[in-house]
C-alpha positions in Angstrom: 139.9 89.8 117.9 136.5 89.4 116.3 134.0 92.2 117.0 130.9 90.9 118.6 127.4 90.4 117.2 125.4 92.9 119.2 121.7 92.5 119.9 120.0 95.7 121.0 117.0 94.8 123.2 116.1 92.5 126.0 112.8 90.9 125.1 111.6 87.7 123.6 113.0 88.4 120.1 116.4 89.3 121.5 116.6 86.2 123.6 115.4 83.9 120.8 117.8 85.3 118.3 120.8 84.9 120.6 120.2 81.4 121.7 119.2 80.3 118.2 122.5 81.6 116.9 124.3 79.3 119.4 122.1 76.4 118.5 123.0 76.9 114.9 126.7 76.8 115.7 127.6 80.5 115.6 131.0 80.8 117.3 131.6 84.5 117.5 131.0 86.6 120.6 127.4 87.7 121.3 126.5 90.7 123.4 122.9 91.6 124.3 122.4 95.3 125.4 119.0 95.8 127.2 117.5 98.9 128.7 115.6 96.8 131.2 117.0 95.7 134.5 115.8 92.1 134.2 116.9 89.3 131.9 114.4 88.6 129.1 111.1 87.5 130.5 107.7 86.3 129.3 105.3 89.2 128.9 101.9 87.5 128.6 101.9 86.3 132.2 102.4 89.8 133.5 98.7 90.5 133.6 97.3 87.0 133.9 99.5 85.6 136.6 102.0 88.1 137.9 99.6 90.9 138.8 97.3 88.6 140.8 100.3 87.2 142.6 100.0 83.7 141.2 103.7 83.6 140.2 106.8 85.3 141.4 109.3 87.4 139.4 111.8 84.6 138.8 109.1 82.4 137.2 108.8 85.0 134.4 112.4 84.5 133.1 112.6 83.0 129.6 116.0 81.5 130.4 117.9 81.4 133.7 121.1 83.4 134.1 123.2 80.2 134.1 122.2 79.5 130.4 123.5 82.8 129.2 126.8 81.9 130.8 126.8 78.4 129.4 126.1 79.7 125.9 128.6 82.6 126.3 126.0 85.3 125.7 127.1 88.4 127.5 124.3 90.7 128.7 124.4 94.4 129.7 121.3 95.3 131.6 119.9 98.7 132.4 121.9 100.1 129.5 120.6 102.3 126.7 122.1 102.6 123.2 122.1 106.2 122.3 123.6 106.1 118.8 124.6 103.8 115.9 127.6 104.8 113.9 127.2 102.8 110.7 130.3 104.0 109.0 132.6 103.0 111.9 130.3 100.1 112.8 129.9 100.8 116.5 127.2 101.7 119.0 127.4 104.3 121.7 125.9 103.6 125.1 124.4 106.0 127.6 127.5 105.5 129.7 129.6 106.9 126.9 131.1 103.5 126.1 131.7 102.8 122.5 131.2 99.2 121.3 132.2 97.9 117.9 130.0 95.3 116.1 130.4 92.9 113.3 126.7 92.4 112.9 123.9 94.4 114.7 120.5 93.1 115.5 117.8 95.6 116.5 115.2 94.0 118.8 114.2 97.3 120.4 110.4 96.5 120.5 107.8 99.1 121.2 106.6 101.2 124.2 103.1 101.7 125.4 101.4 104.9 124.1 100.4 107.2 126.9 97.4 109.6 127.3 98.1 113.3 126.8 98.7 115.2 130.0 95.4 117.1 129.7 93.7 113.7 129.9 95.6 112.5 132.9 98.6 110.9 131.2 101.0 112.0 133.9 98.8 111.1 136.9 100.5 108.9 139.6 97.5 106.5 139.4 97.4 106.3 135.6 99.2 103.2 134.3 100.2 101.3 131.2 101.1 97.6 131.2 103.9 96.4 128.9 106.9 95.8 131.0 107.8 94.1 134.3 108.4 97.6 135.8 104.9 98.6 134.7 103.5 95.5 136.5 105.4 96.2 139.7 104.1 99.7 139.8 100.5 98.7 139.1 100.4 95.5 141.3 99.8 97.2 144.7 96.8 99.2 143.3 94.8 96.2 142.0 92.7 95.8 145.1 89.0 94.7 145.5 86.4 97.4 145.3 88.7 99.9 143.6 87.1 101.8 140.8 89.1 101.2 137.6 88.8 103.0 134.3 90.3 101.2 131.3 91.0 103.4 128.3 91.1 101.3 125.1 89.0 98.4 123.9 91.7 96.4 122.2 93.0 93.1 123.5 95.2 94.7 126.2 92.3 96.6 127.6 90.0 93.6 127.5 92.5 91.3 129.1 93.1 93.8 131.9 89.3 94.1 132.4 89.1 90.4 132.9 92.0 90.3 135.4 90.6 93.3 137.3 87.1 91.7 137.6 88.7 88.5 138.9 90.5 90.6 141.6 87.2 92.3 142.5 87.7 95.7 141.1 84.8 97.7 139.6 85.6 98.2 135.9 84.5 100.7 133.3 86.0 100.4 129.9 85.8 103.1 127.2 86.7 102.8 123.5 86.9 105.9 121.3 86.0 104.1 118.0 82.5 102.7 117.2 83.2 99.3 118.7 85.6 97.1 120.6 88.5 95.5 118.6 87.8 97.9 115.8 91.3 97.7 114.3 92.0 94.0 114.7 88.9 91.9 114.6 85.4 91.6 113.0 82.2 93.0 114.4 81.2 89.4 115.2 84.3 88.8 117.3 83.9 92.2 119.0 80.2 91.4 119.8 81.2 88.1 121.4 83.7 89.7 123.7 81.5 92.7 124.5 78.8 90.3 125.7 81.3 88.2 127.6 82.6 91.3 129.6 79.1 92.6 130.2 78.2 89.3 131.7 81.1 89.8 134.2 79.7 93.3 135.1 82.2 95.4 133.1 80.6 98.6 132.0 81.5 99.2 128.3 81.2 102.6 126.7 81.9 102.6 122.9 82.3 105.8 120.9 83.5 107.4 124.1 86.6 109.3 125.0 87.9 111.5 127.8 86.7 115.1 127.8 88.5 116.2 131.0 89.9 115.1 134.3 89.9 116.3 137.9 93.0 115.9 140.1 93.8 115.8 143.7 97.5 116.5 143.9 99.2 114.3 141.3 96.3 111.8 141.2 93.3 111.6 138.8 90.2 111.4 141.0 87.4 111.8 138.4 87.0 111.7 134.7 84.4 113.4 132.5 83.7 111.4 129.4 82.7 112.8 126.0 79.2 111.4 126.6 79.0 113.9 129.6 79.1 111.1 132.2 81.4 111.7 135.2 83.3 108.8 136.8 85.1 108.8 140.1 88.2 106.7 139.7 90.8 105.1 141.9 93.1 104.2 139.1 93.3 104.3 135.3 94.9 101.7 132.9 95.7 102.8 129.4 95.7 100.4 126.5 95.7 102.6 123.4 98.4 100.9 121.3 102.2 101.3 121.1 104.9 103.5 119.6 107.8 101.7 117.9 111.2 102.1 119.4 113.0 103.1 116.2 114.6 106.3 117.2 118.2 105.2 117.0 117.5 103.4 113.6 116.0 106.7 112.2 118.9 108.7 113.4 121.3 106.2 111.8 119.6 106.7 108.5 118.0 103.3 108.3 114.8 103.0 106.3 111.8 103.3 108.6 108.0 103.6 108.2 105.5 101.5 110.0 108.6 100.1 111.8 112.2 99.4 110.9 111.9 98.1 107.4 113.4 94.7 106.7 113.5 92.3 103.8 112.7 88.6 103.8 116.1 87.8 105.5 115.4 90.3 108.3 118.0 92.8 106.9 117.5 96.5 107.2 118.6 98.9 104.5 122.1 98.4 105.9 123.3 94.8 105.1 125.1 94.6 108.5 122.1 95.4 110.5 119.0 93.3 111.1 115.7 94.1 112.9 113.3 91.6 114.6 110.1 91.5 116.6 107.7 94.3 117.4 110.1 97.0 115.9 110.4 95.4 112.5 108.1 95.9 109.5 108.1 93.7 106.5 106.0 92.6 103.4 103.2 90.2 103.9 100.8 89.3 101.1 101.9 92.5 99.3 101.4 94.8 102.2 103.8 96.3 104.8 102.9 94.9 108.3 104.3 95.0 111.8 103.2 92.0 113.9 103.0 92.4 117.6 102.9 88.8 118.9 105.2 86.4 120.8 104.9 83.9 118.0 106.2 86.5 115.4 109.0 87.6 117.8 110.3 84.1 118.2 109.8 82.9 114.6 111.3 86.0 113.0 114.2 86.1 115.5 115.1 82.5 114.8 114.8 83.2 111.0 117.2 86.1 111.4 119.6 83.9 113.3 119.4 81.4 110.4 120.0 84.1 107.8 123.1 85.3 109.7 124.5 81.8 109.6 123.2 81.0 106.1 122.5 84.0 103.8 120.1 82.0 101.8 117.6 81.6 104.7 114.3 83.4 104.4 111.5 84.2 106.9 108.1 82.8 105.9 105.5 84.2 108.3 102.6 82.1 109.5 101.0 84.5 112.1 99.0 83.3 115.0 98.0 85.0 118.3 96.0 84.2 121.4 94.2 86.0 124.2 92.8 84.7 127.5 89.9 86.5 129.1 88.1 84.9 132.1 87.7 81.2 131.1 87.6 82.1 127.4 90.5 81.4 125.0 90.7 83.2 121.7 93.2 81.7 119.2 93.7 83.6 115.9 95.4 82.1 112.9 96.5 84.3 110.0 96.0 88.1 109.5 92.6 89.4 108.5 94.0 92.4 106.6 91.8 93.1 103.5 88.9 90.8 104.4 85.7 91.3 102.5 83.5 88.6 103.9 83.1 86.9 107.3 81.6 83.5 108.1 80.4 83.0 111.6 80.2 79.3 112.8 78.5 78.6 116.1 79.8 75.5 117.9 77.3 72.6 118.1 79.1 71.2 121.1 79.6 74.3 123.4 77.4 77.2 123.9 80.4 79.5 124.5 82.4 78.4 121.5 82.5 79.8 117.9 84.8 80.5 115.0 84.9 83.5 112.7 86.4 83.0 109.3 87.8 85.9 107.2 87.9 85.8 103.4 88.9 87.9 100.5 86.6 86.4 97.9 87.5 82.7 98.1 90.9 83.3 99.7 91.0 82.4 103.4 92.9 85.1 105.3 92.4 84.3 109.0 90.3 82.5 111.6 89.3 83.6 115.1 88.7 80.4 117.1 86.9 81.0 120.4 87.2 78.0 122.8 87.8 75.9 119.7 91.4 74.6 119.8 90.7 71.9 117.1 89.4 74.6 114.7 92.4 76.7 115.4 94.7 73.8 114.4 92.7 73.1 111.2 92.8 76.8 110.3 96.6 76.9 110.6 96.9 73.9 108.3 94.5 75.4 105.8 96.4 78.7 105.8 99.8 77.0 105.3 98.3 75.0 102.4 97.3 78.4 100.9 94.5 77.0 98.8 91.1 78.6 98.0 88.1 77.9 100.1 84.5 78.6 99.2 82.9 80.6 102.0 79.5 79.1 101.1 80.9 75.6 101.2 82.3 76.4 104.7 78.9 77.4 106.0 77.5 74.0 105.0 80.3 71.8 106.3 79.6 69.8 109.5 83.0 68.4 110.1 85.8 70.9 109.5 88.4 68.2 109.2 87.0 67.3 105.8 88.3 70.6 104.5 91.8 69.3 104.9 91.1 66.8 102.2 89.5 69.1 99.7 
């Protein structure tokens, strides 16, 4: 009997890898082991549609249960992998069960980082939002006129602020660094979204953290900020980044750093073990990166499936990302790592549209397209072409489509 290919994880990357293997003709047994109680589901709608009650739980599923049966993908839900034994090629489950594998794919993802306990991290009204379980716990608290403190001015915090305002909550957002989106976007993009949220009556406090909290029982009822300001709060949502779920990989002796390190085929330092999605780190433009996006989870997982079937297959990343806030859509093509110059283009057609172009000298690295889907598509094409682009020429161009012919 052939040992199964085991996928550890139950998110988008795990699902995409399993079904792509079947599509490519992989005939061996496939087993997916997930710590979550639900089949793989779409995460972006958790805040945008599930929290407000616009869709129900079953609508979140990436694939219905019947398709797992049709493709003979066995799934163990609510099950943790506690150990990988590389020498014997098996995994150990929290139930004590030992499962042999022929090939192992780690799609363990990442978990939301929590506040320290002295800043209210253990409070019963302090939440993170990354999983369906998180959303179910938070959902009953998202009521009109509740006072919400959001900790963290990245995309998660900003998206949650937009949802909360639509639901009628009073929102204060604090960011410890000097500005919003400090790690992931330009000052120009940050300024646009700061203005957008302030126009929706979100109070934004930059260069501000939590000094102390006051509790009533297990709830945080007030927060004193580093600015000295005191806020009464009904609930707190924390969006301060993630921690990679690489514990079992580390303990098994796999090479880890920013994530579980993989090569261009998706292999880890053990040729029988792959890693995909949010937990995996790899080389991109000469730097080690770990990309947290649905697009990367799908593309990398499908590339790993191809490399399992065909050892010559390689993953060529073309990153893109999106964020919806109120009626504004941000679409980002590329990664802006190492940018030295930014070109800001205001739309001539819409007052609420713009694009921000990131360069390293004449090398285009990334583009933030705000309410400009056509610009986003042009940027993706330019980045795939990989040619140089003169930032000064860009500033003088009226029709961006002409850049595709340059």
